[in-house]
C-alpha positions as semicolon CSV with decimal commas, in nm:
position;residue;x (nm);y (nm);z (nm)
1;X;-0,796;-0,990;-0,093
2;X;-0,806;-1,122;-0,447
3;X;-0,566;-1,378;-0,591
4;X;-0,489;-1,319;-0,959
5;X;-0,268;-1,552;-1,162
6;X;0,058;-1,400;-1,292
7;X;-0,001;-1,092;-1,073
8;X;-0,026;-1,219;-0,716
9;X;-0,251;-1,104;-0,436
10;X;-0,440;-0,776;-0,462
11;X;-0,545;-0,609;-0,137
12;X;-0,870;-0,415;-0,149
13;X;-0,825;-0,113;0,079
14;X;-1,003;0,197;0,207
15;X;-0,780;0,501;0,268
16;X;-0,868;0,616;0,620
17;X;-0,623;0,903;0,658
18;X;-0,394;1,101;0,425
19;X;-0,326;0,956;0,081
20;X;-0,141;0,670;-0,084
21;X;0,082;0,755;-0,380
22;X;0,226;0,522;-0,641
23;X;0,582;0,564;-0,509
24;X;0,495;0,531;-0,138
25;X;0,680;0,285;0,081
26;X;0,447;0,031;0,244
27;X;0,440;-0,123;0,590
28;X;0,204;-0,414;0,669
29;X;0,096;-0,432;1,036
30;X;-0,076;-0,747;1,168
31;X;-0,187;-0,763;1,534
32;X;0,037;-0,466;1,621
33;X;0,350;-0,623;1,466
34;X;0,513;-0,506;1,141
35;X;0,522;-0,816;0,918
36;X;0,653;-0,656;0,597
37;X;0,812;-0,334;0,476
38;X;0,855;-0,271;0,104
39;X;0,714;-0,100;-0,203
40;X;0,397;-0,100;-0,411
41;X;0,397;-0,293;-0,737
42;X;0,071;-0,129;-0,851
43;X;-0,201;0,106;-0,729
44;X;-0,544;0,086;-0,891
45;X;-0,880;0,251;-0,855
46;X;-1,141;0,027;-1,018
47;X;-0,950;-0,101;-1,325
48;X;-0,740;0,212;-1,381
49;X;-0,380;0,259;-1,272
50;X;-0,362;0,578;-1,066
51;X;-0,083;0,791;-0,917
52;X;-0,257;0,857;-0,585
53;X;-0,569;0,772;-0,385
54;X;-0,699;1,019;-0,125
55;X;-0,873;0,975;0,211
56;X;-1,220;0,822;0,190
57;X;-1,164;0,632;-0,136
58;X;-1,115;0,262;-0,205
59;X;-0,824;0,120;-0,401
60;X;-0,647;-0,202;-0,492
61;X;-0,285;-0,258;-0,390
62;X;-0,040;-0,508;-0,529
63;X;0,258;-0,519;-0,294
64;X;0,597;-0,607;-0,440
65;X;0,734;-0,947;-0,325
66;X;0,453;-1,000;-0,069
67;X;0,145;-1,216;-0,122
68;X;0,063;-1,312;0,237
69;X;-0,178;-1,025;0,305
70;X;-0,481;-1,115;0,518
71;X;-0,816;-0,954;0,596
72;X;-0,768;-0,715;0,889
73;X;-0,406;-0,625;0,811
74;X;-0,326;-0,255;0,833
75;X;-0,137;-0,103;0,539
76;X;0,064;0,206;0,628
77;X;0,199;0,413;0,339
78;X;0,482;0,657;0,396
79;X;0,745;0,856;0,211
80;X;1,103;0,907;0,320
81;X;1,210;1,265;0,266
82;X;1,572;1,368;0,302
83;X;1,612;1,706;0,467
84;X;1,937;1,901;0,454
85;X;2,096;1,941;0,795
86;X;2,104;2,288;0,942
87;X;2,360;2,413;1,189
């Protein structure tokens, strides 16, 4: 984690499975317990803002309204998709 003034805490992450997109919802899991659910404020690869980061790559995450991220926390990214009901 990196603390940056006026920005907050940036989490350095490695994408282990799937991909993280800029508009993904985020869930922080610590010791098997969900400690935060929210949205990304920014997604960066090196110093560039990116729309998505795929499996096997590193990225930096700034999580909206959450600065209490710790080493070892698991970040789960997900998207909610509404599906029309079928009879």
